[in-house]
N, C-alpha and C positions, 0 to 999 in steps of 0.2 A: 570547628566545634559548632554543633547545632545549638540553636537557642532552646532554653528549657521550655517544656510544654506548659502552657497556661491552663490551669484547671478551670473547667467551666462550672461556676457556682450554680448556674441555672440547672445543669444536668445533675449535679450532686443533690440539689434541693429536690428535683423531680424524682430522683431515685429514692430519696427518703420518703416522699409522699406516696409513691407506689408501694414501697415496702410496708408502710403503715396501713395501707388499705388491703394488703394481700391476705386473702382468706386461707392461704396455705402456708403462711409464714411460720407458724408453730411447728409444722412438719420438719423443718430444718433441724430442730433439736433432737429428732429421732435418729440422726445420722452421725457417724464419726467423721467430723470434718476438722480442718485446721485453718490456718490463716491464709492459705492459698485460695485462688478462685478456680474451682474445679468445673471445667467445661468439657470433660471427656466422658460424661456418663453415657454417651451414645457408643462408647467402646466398652467401658466397664463402670457400672453404677457404684456409687459410694456404699460403704458398709453401714447397714442399720445397727445401731448401738447394741441392741439386745441379742443379736445373733451369736456372738462368741459364747455367752453364758448358756444359750440353748444348745449349742453344739457340744459344749463341755458336758452337758447332761447326756446327750446322745452317746458320746464317747465313753464316759466313765460309768454311767449307770446302765444305759440300754445295752451298749456293746460289752462294757466291762463286767457288769453284774448279771443282767438278764441273758446276755449272749443270744443263743438261738431262739430263746423265747420271745425276743423282741419282734420277730416276724409277725407274731400274733398279738402278744401283750403290748408291744410298742407301736403297733399299727404299721410296721414297715411294709407289709405285703400290699396294703391298699393305698400306699402313698401316691403312686402314679395317677390314679383316678381321683383321689381326694384332693391333691394339689391342682390337678386339672380343673376340678370344679371351683377351686379358689381363683384360678386365672380367668375362668370363663366370663364372669361379669366385666372384666377389663377389656374383653374383645367382643362383647355382644353375643355370647353363646350361652345356651341353656346347659344345665348340668348334664353330664354323661356324654359330652361331645368332644372333650379334650382329654388326652392322656399325656403325661409328662415322662420323658426319658430319652436317652440317647442325645446326640449332638444335632444341631440344626441341619448339617449336611446329610446325616443319616435319615432324618425325617423328610428332607426334601426328596431324597431317593425313594423312600416309601411312597410319598404322596404322588410323585410324578409317574412312577410305574403303575401304581394303583389306578391313577386317573386314566392311563392308557388302556388298562384292562377294562375299566368301567365304560370307556367310550365304545368299545366293541369293534367289530370288523368294518372295513371300508374306510376307516379313518387312519391315515398313515402319516400325519403331520403333527409335530410338536412345536408350538410357538414358544420362544423364550425371550425374555426381556434382554434386549441387546446391550443395555447398560448395567446389567445385573452384577452383583457381587461375584467375584471370580468363582468361588466354590459352587455357587448355584449353576453357573454355566458349565463347569466341569461335570457336575452331577447330571445335569440335563443331557449333556452330550453322551455320557455313559448310558443313561437310561434309554436314550433314543437308539443307541446301538443294540441294546439288549432286547428292546421291544420291536425293532424293525421300523421305527418311525424316522421320518426325515426331519432334522432339526432346522428350524427357520428362525434366526434372530430377527427381532423387530422391536422398534421403540414402543414403549407402552401406549403412547397416544395413538399409534398406528395399529394396535391390536384389533380394534373393531373392524377396520377395513381389511385386515389380513385374514381374519377368521372366515373359514368357508366350509363346504361340505366334507372336505378331507381333514379338517382340523380335529384332532382328538382332544387336546388340552392346551392351555397356555400357562406358563410359569412366570409370574410378574411380581416385582417388588412393590409393596405399598408406598414406601418412601425410598428414594434413591439414596444410597449410602454416601455417595460422593457430594452431591449437590444439595440434598435435603428437599428435593422436589417431591410433593405428595401427588400420587397418581389417583385417578378416578376409579376407585374400587367398585362402587355400585354400577357405574356406566359400562366399564370394561367387562364386568361379570355378566351384566345383562346382554351385552353384545355377543359374548361367547355363547351364552345359552341360546340366543336367537339363531346362532350358527350350528347348534347342536353339540357344542363342545363344552368341556369342563374348565372351571377356573381354579387354579392353584395359586395361592398368594403367600408371599414371604412377608411376615409382619415384624421382622427383626428391628426395624427402625420406627415402628408405629405403636407396638404393644407397650402400654405404659406411658406413652407420650401424647396420645390423642385418642378420642373415641373411635372405636371400630365396631361395626355391626355385622358380624359374620352371618348370623342367622337371618336377620332382617334383609340383608342384601343378597341372600341366596348363594353365598360362597360354597363351593363343593368341598374343597380341602384347603388347609392352611397350615403353615408352620411358623414358629417364632422362637427366638432365643429368650433367655430369662436373665442374662447377666448385664444387659444394657439398662434400659429404663425401668426394668422390674427389679434391679438391684440384688439378684440372686447369688452373686459371687462369681469369681473366675471359673469358667468352664461349667457353670451350673447347667443342669439338663434342659434341653429344649422341649417344646410342646408340639403336639400334632392335633389338629382339629379335623374331625370327620363329620360332615353333615349327617343329620339323622337319616335322611332319605337314602344315603349311600352306605350306611353301616352294615346292613345285611349282606351287601355284595362286595364290600371292601375286601380286596384280595392283596394282602401285603406281600411284597417280594422278599421280606425277611421274617417269615414265621418263626417264632421261638417258643420255648417251653412256657414262658409266662403269658403268651397270648393264646395258649391252648385252653379249650373249654374245661379240661380236667388236667391242670398242670402237674399235679402230683400223681397222676395215673401212669405217667412215663410210658405211654403207648407209642409204638413205632409210627402210627399214622397220625397226621395232623388234622385236628378239627378245631376251627377257630372259635374263640369265645364270642360272646355277644358285645355289641356296642364298640366304643372307641378302644376298649381293651385289646381289640385286634391289632392295634398299633404298637403294642408292647413287643419286645424281642427277648432279651435276656434278663438276668438278675438286675434289679434297679440299683443305681449308684446311691446308696442310702445316705452317706455323709453329706454329699452336695445336695441331694434331694431334700433332706430335712433342713439344711441351711436355707434353701430357697423357701421352703414352707414358712420358716420363721420370718424371713425377710418380707414376705408378702403381707405380714401384719401391718406394715406401715400404710397399706391402702385402705384400711378399715375407715369408713366414713368419708372417703374422698369422692367428690363429685367429678366425673370426667369432663363435664362441661366447664366447671371451674378450672380444672387442670388445663384444658385446651385454651381457655381465655388467657390464663397466665402465660402459657407457652408462647402464644402469639404476641402478647404484650412484651415479654422478655426479648423476643427476636426483633420486634419493631424498635424497641428502645435501644438495643445493641446497634442496629443499623443507623439509628439517629446519632448515637454516640460516635460511631465510626466516622460518620460524615463530618462530625465536628472535630475530632481529634486526629484523624489520619490525613497526612498530606494528600492533596488532590492528585489523582491518577495513579496512586501506589497500589490500590486494591480495587477489585471489581467483584461485586456479589454475584455468585452463581445461583443463589437461592431465590426462588421466585418471590416477587413482591406481593402478589395476591394471596390472601390468607387461605383461600381454597386450594392453593397449589403448594403450600408450605408445610413441611413437617415441623420438627422441633430442633432444628439446627440451622446454623448459618455457615455457608462455605464461601470463603473469599479467595479469589484468584490473585496471587501475588508472585511476581517473578523471583523474588528473593525468599520465598517460603521456606526452603531448606535451611536458610540461615536464621530466619525470623522465629520459627517455632521453638528451637532450642533456647533461644534467648528469652522468649516469653516464659518458658517453663522455669528457667533460672530465676526469673523475677516473680514467680509465684502465680502465673496464669497458665493453667494446664489445659491445652487443647491438643489437637494432633495434626499431623502432616499427611496429606495424600499426594504422593509424588505424581508429577514433578513440581506442581506449583499451587497446591490447594491447602489453605489453612482452614481447618474444620473445627467448629465450636458447637458443642451440644448443650442444649439448655434443658436440664431436668427440672421441671417445675416444683417438685417436692422439696428440693433443697437449694436451688440457685436463687439468689436474691437480685433485686435491681441494683443494689449497691455493688454486688459482684460484677454485674453487667457493665456498669459505668467504669469501674476500675479496669476491667479487661480491655475495653476499647481505649482507655487512656494509656495503658501500658503498651498496647499495640502501636499507638501513635508515637510514643517515646522511642520505641525500638526502631520504627521505620525512619525516624528522624536521624538515628545514629547509623543505620545501615544504608549506604548509598544505593541509588537506583541501579548501578552497574554491578552490585555485589552478586 
């Protein structure tokens, strides 16, 4: 029988001090939370409290009463661009450069194929993040086959050295989904441009977690999901960013009737609309689209610099608490220590991870498992507190004292 874990009064006191000074503390009340510690917002963000009432109106009044009139009177038709403009400040984009719709994977496909077409002749190589989320890799491989490009997996840090005169584009994750490593978006983008190639970024683990500067850093194309740090709900539509300088030539591999310059003309020949609207395909998924629009209201008045400062403080404090509570040698952090290389999550390698995570969840600490041996904890600054952080590390320490090394 293991000895009971002694609570560190110093850490409890420090958590209380940090919560008292937290400029974002009041945002927590905007979310539907319970007594658990929710550290899985990097998989599915928590529900903003006001969203159900808003969706009730969409279903009962807009769909139930206005019916087809809601496409115009309810603003359904313009939702992809309108919501894109709402996301734009969170990723450093001007209005008119983001369109919302479809899944992340579909948007990755649009972006990669469009980038290959923009690159032009003589460039037959597509670099892809070797540690990418599997779907991005699958999509990149399929896009390479379709466009006749040669797929070259490469670590993000090695992209600048790998890019050359044959490189059409590179698809890179801003934050590694498994380890939480933040990659150098400005530097990698500049290196690709120096080689005459385009930069396509996946922002799934950075949008809503830290400042992004798509326009200022010269990114060509980017995609991101909205159900993680943006709290848009399960399966909420993703977004596609098209730099202003590429919009006139952006050639989507999935032209649809809603991306037509005259969608209701129903002509047999396709003529693309102007701007990011070219990234639309079919009829927008209105229920999830408008749930996302309502959810984005929690961002009103939020400073991304304050958000980033809290994110780093949370992850720093968690690692400090882990060091105090977890038996020596039981976990190893995969998340970089330097702030410039860290997203908003902590990944801990633990040989007993498959046994540990279910027990953590049973005790009210919700993270997730990345097989075979990674415990992943996402820190959403809008609703995670420092008290949550201390409790999560303490419960982790308790569980590891009960599960033997050999489990």
